[in-house]
C-alpha positions in Angstrom: 63.5 105.2 100.7 61.0 106.1 103.3 59.2 103.1 103.3 60.5 101.0 106.4 60.3 101.9 110.1 62.8 104.5 110.8 62.2 105.9 114.3 65.4 104.8 115.4 67.3 106.3 112.8 65.8 110.4 113.0 66.8 112.8 115.2 65.5 115.9 115.9 68.1 119.3 115.2 67.7 122.5 117.1 70.1 125.8 117.4 68.6 128.2 119.9 66.3 128.4 122.3 63.9 126.8 120.2 61.8 123.5 121.2 61.9 120.4 118.4 60.5 117.0 117.6 60.2 114.7 115.0 57.1 112.4 114.4 57.3 109.4 111.8 53.2 109.0 110.3 52.6 106.2 108.1 55.6 104.7 108.6 57.0 106.7 105.7 56.5 110.6 106.1 58.6 112.8 108.4 57.3 115.9 110.1 59.3 118.2 112.1 58.0 120.6 114.3 60.2 123.3 115.4 58.5 125.9 118.4 59.9 129.5 119.0 58.4 131.8 121.7 61.1 134.3 121.3 63.0 135.9 118.3 66.3 137.2 119.8 69.0 134.7 117.7 69.6 133.0 115.1 67.2 129.6 114.8 68.5 126.3 113.3 65.7 123.7 113.1 65.2 120.4 111.4 65.8 116.7 111.5 68.8 114.0 110.7 67.9 110.8 109.1 70.4 107.8 108.8 69.5 105.0 105.9 70.5 102.6 108.9 70.8 101.9 112.5 74.3 102.0 111.8 75.3 105.2 111.1 78.2 104.3 108.6 76.4 101.8 106.8 75.7 104.5 102.7 74.1 103.9 99.8 76.0 104.9 96.3 73.9 107.8 95.0 76.4 107.9 91.5 74.0 105.4 90.0 71.6 108.1 89.7 71.3 111.4 88.2 68.9 113.3 90.2 66.8 113.0 93.9 63.5 114.3 93.8 61.9 115.3 97.2 58.6 116.4 98.2 58.0 118.7 101.2 55.9 121.3 103.0 56.8 123.9 105.2 54.0 125.4 107.2 54.4 128.3 110.1 53.8 131.9 110.8 55.4 133.0 107.4 57.6 131.3 104.9 60.6 133.4 104.7 63.2 131.6 106.4 65.2 129.3 103.8 65.4 125.5 103.9 68.2 123.3 103.1 68.6 119.9 102.1 72.0 118.2 102.8 73.5 114.6 102.1 76.0 112.8 104.9 78.9 110.6 103.9 80.4 108.8 105.9 84.9 107.7 105.3 87.0 106.8 108.1 89.7 109.3 106.6 87.5 111.9 108.5 84.8 111.1 109.9 84.0 109.4 113.7 81.3 106.9 114.2 81.0 108.3 117.3 79.8 112.0 116.0 77.6 112.0 113.4 78.6 115.6 112.8 82.0 114.9 111.7 80.2 112.9 108.3 80.6 114.9 105.5 78.0 117.6 104.7 76.6 118.2 101.0 74.0 120.5 100.8 71.9 122.4 98.3 69.3 125.1 99.0 65.4 125.0 98.1 62.7 127.1 97.6 60.0 127.1 99.6 58.5 130.1 98.9 55.3 127.7 97.1 54.5 125.0 99.6 53.9 121.8 98.9 56.1 121.3 96.1 58.4 118.5 94.6 61.7 119.7 93.8 63.6 117.6 91.4 67.5 118.2 92.3 70.7 117.1 89.8 73.2 115.4 92.1 75.6 117.5 90.3 74.4 120.6 92.3 75.4 119.2 95.7 78.1 121.4 97.3 80.1 120.3 100.4 79.2 122.5 103.4 82.1 125.3 104.0 81.2 125.0 107.4 81.7 121.5 107.7 85.3 122.3 105.9 86.2 124.9 108.3 85.0 123.3 111.5 87.2 119.8 110.8 90.0 121.2 108.7 89.5 119.1 105.8 92.0 118.9 103.3 92.0 119.6 99.9 92.0 115.5 99.1 88.8 115.1 101.4 87.2 118.7 99.9 85.2 117.3 97.1 81.3 115.7 97.4 81.5 112.0 97.8 78.2 110.9 96.7 79.2 107.2 96.6 78.7 107.0 100.7 76.0 108.6 101.4 74.9 107.7 105.5 71.3 109.8 105.1 70.1 113.6 104.6 69.1 116.7 106.9 66.8 119.4 106.6 67.1 122.2 108.7 64.9 125.2 108.1 66.7 129.0 109.1 65.8 132.7 108.5 62.4 132.7 111.1 61.2 136.1 111.1 58.4 135.8 113.5 57.8 133.3 116.6 55.7 130.6 116.7 55.3 127.0 115.4 56.8 125.2 112.4 56.8 122.3 110.6 58.6 120.5 107.9 57.4 117.4 106.1 58.9 114.9 104.2 56.6 112.8 102.0 58.8 111.6 99.8 62.7 111.4 98.9 63.3 108.9 95.5 66.1 108.8 93.5 66.1 109.3 89.5 68.3 108.2 87.0 69.7 105.4 84.8 71.0 102.1 85.4 73.0 99.3 83.6 71.6 97.1 82.0 73.0 93.0 82.8 74.8 92.8 79.4 76.3 96.0 80.0 76.7 95.2 83.4 78.6 92.2 82.6 81.1 93.7 79.9 82.3 96.4 82.5 82.9 93.8 85.2 84.9 91.6 83.0 87.2 94.7 81.8 87.3 95.9 85.3 88.7 92.0 86.2 90.6 92.5 83.3 92.7 95.6 84.3 92.8 94.7 87.8 94.7 91.2 86.6 97.5 93.3 84.8 97.9 95.8 87.4 98.5 92.9 90.0 100.8 91.2 87.4 102.4 94.5 87.1 102.7 94.6 90.7 104.0 91.6 91.3 106.6 92.1 88.5 107.7 95.5 90.6 107.6 93.8 93.7 110.3 91.1 92.4 113.0 93.3 90.6 112.2 96.5 93.7 113.2 92.7 96.2 116.3 91.8 93.6 117.7 95.4 93.0 117.0 96.9 96.1 118.8 96.8 99.6 116.3 95.7 102.0 117.6 97.8 105.1 118.2 100.9 103.1 116.3 101.2 100.0 119.0 101.9 97.7 120.2 100.3 95.3 122.0 97.0 95.6 125.3 95.5 93.6 122.0 93.6 91.3 120.6 97.3 90.8 123.9 98.9 90.1 124.5 96.7 87.2 121.3 97.1 86.1 121.5 100.7 86.0 124.9 100.5 84.8 123.6 98.3 82.1 120.5 101.0 81.0 122.6 103.9 81.2 125.3 102.1 78.7 122.7 101.7 76.3 122.2 105.3 75.6 125.2 106.8 73.3 125.7 110.1 74.0 128.3 112.7 72.9 130.4 112.1 75.9 129.7 108.9 77.9 132.0 109.4 80.4 130.9 108.7 84.4 132.1 109.5 88.1 131.9 107.1 91.1 132.4 108.1 94.8 133.2 105.3 97.0 132.2 106.2 100.7 133.0 104.3 104.1 131.8 105.0 107.2 134.9 105.9 109.4 134.8 103.0 112.7 131.2 101.8 112.2 132.3 98.4 113.9 132.5 100.5 117.2 129.4 102.2 116.7 127.4 98.3 116.5 129.8 97.0 119.7 128.8 100.1 121.6 125.3 100.5 120.6 123.9 97.6 119.2 122.9 96.4 116.0 119.4 98.1 116.1 121.1 101.3 116.1 123.3 100.4 113.7 121.1 99.7 111.4 119.3 102.9 112.1 122.1 104.8 111.2 122.5 103.2 108.0 119.3 103.8 107.0 119.9 107.9 108.3 123.3 107.7 106.1 121.8 106.4 103.1 118.5 108.5 102.9 120.9 111.9 103.9 123.4 110.8 101.0 120.3 110.4 98.5 119.2 113.8 99.5 122.3 115.5 99.8 123.8 114.3 96.1 120.2 115.4 94.6 120.2 118.5 95.6 123.6 119.2 94.4 123.4 117.5 91.0 122.4 119.7 87.8 119.6 119.0 86.1 121.0 116.8 83.4 122.8 114.5 85.5 121.7 111.1 86.0 122.9 109.8 89.6 122.4 106.7 91.7 123.0 105.8 94.9 124.8 102.1 95.6 124.8 99.9 98.8 127.9 97.7 98.2 128.5 95.9 101.5 128.0 97.0 105.2 129.0 100.5 105.6 130.4 101.0 102.1 128.4 102.9 99.7 129.0 104.0 95.9 127.6 107.3 94.3 127.7 106.8 90.2 127.5 110.1 88.3 126.8 110.2 84.9 128.5 113.5 83.8 130.6 115.3 81.7 132.2 117.9 84.2 135.2 116.1 86.4 135.1 119.0 88.7 131.6 117.8 90.2 132.9 114.7 91.2 135.8 116.7 93.4 133.2 119.1 94.4 131.0 116.0 95.4 133.9 114.1 97.3 134.3 117.4 99.6 130.8 118.5 100.3 130.0 115.2 101.1 132.5 115.1 103.7 131.7 118.3 104.7 127.7 117.7 105.5 128.4 115.3 108.0 130.2 117.8 110.4 126.9 118.3 112.3 126.1 114.6 112.5 123.1 112.4 112.2 119.7 113.2 113.8 119.5 109.7 115.4 116.1 108.4 118.0 119.5 109.0 120.5 119.9 112.5 119.4 122.3 113.8 117.2 125.0 111.5 116.4 128.7 112.3 115.2 130.4 110.0 112.5 132.9 110.8 109.9 133.1 109.4 106.5 135.7 108.3 104.0 135.5 109.3 100.5 137.5 108.3 97.4 136.6 109.4 93.9 137.7 108.8 90.3 136.5 109.9 86.8 136.2 108.3 83.2 135.2 106.7 80.4 134.0 103.2 80.6 136.0 100.3 79.1 135.1 96.5 78.2 134.3 95.6 81.5 131.8 98.7 82.0 133.1 101.0 85.2 134.9 98.1 87.1 137.9 100.2 86.6 136.3 103.4 87.8 135.3 101.6 90.9 138.9 100.1 91.8 139.7 103.6 91.4 137.7 105.2 93.2 137.9 102.4 95.9 142.0 103.1 95.8 141.3 106.6 96.7 139.1 105.8 99.7 141.6 103.7 101.2 144.5 106.4 100.8 142.1 109.1 102.2 141.7 106.2 105.8 145.5 105.7 105.4 145.7 109.4 106.2 144.2 109.8 109.2 140.4 109.5 107.6 137.2 111.9 107.6 138.7 113.3 104.5 138.3 112.6 100.8 140.7 111.8 97.5 140.3 112.0 94.0 142.1 109.1 91.8 145.1 110.8 89.7 144.9 114.6 91.8 145.7 113.6 94.9 146.2 109.9 95.6 150.1 110.2 95.1 
């Protein structure tokens, strides 16, 4: 790994009032020299080496089991510690302009006897805690990432006497097993098969989403509602009762006429998200529900439940939930809704009768001044 010209890929590291330089001997041996005149603080000295001129280019270390390094440390004493760090680059946390943002994964080397060859299992490399704290790294990126190694860093610290210290790296070599050609082909075929299966499944899911989901709001459309009902009606339960809630945004045409259709679409998207979140928060765990956009500003909630009072509660609280308006791009926007509910058993036509009853209850709510709710058979006379 050190048998190519490397002058443009190495740089010294010096923390504190310290003189540091890095030299290349015979095109493959690296030597870092640190000169400390006075010990009055913590010093760190060493060098950084990149495998390529582009600091984002990397090598996959996961094909290997260990790393062997042959180095020597000389100086007034060897009481300090030497730390070997592997650096990794990933766009999610690192910047090409700042090499310090690359992930640092390190191990401490025993330099009590030098020179020495040290074989390090790659599983021993751990992400440096200082790097996690400095760049506020989240849990997802806090683990070692040895499939994108861009280079290595060697630093020496803990100096206990002034003078000149030298770290020489004579060899750095990866060791481990590799796949045979036949095994590699088998793995590739299996991987290809899995990719094809996943792509087919994803394609089917996307087609189903296009058919059954409303493009604007992301809730079910009429086709999706019919598929949901077919699945529910096939599941035999002790009581096969449903609640249906019809929702209409009052005077929605005025919103489009006054603010334009783009803002009207924003209202519908925000309205759908609000209704979905609110209804899910109100339902008990054993209830099954779906929100459906049946036309421009009309939505339907279908709830599989044995509790008729739950439908009345949802109708009332859903109306009340819009008293403070909707948060939009132009601020808090006031809207009102008219709601109609129905409860009962499905007939030979599914829940068409319940849909008509809920629609009628909603229409009566509108006739009585809007911004209110009605439940069929209770307050629709």
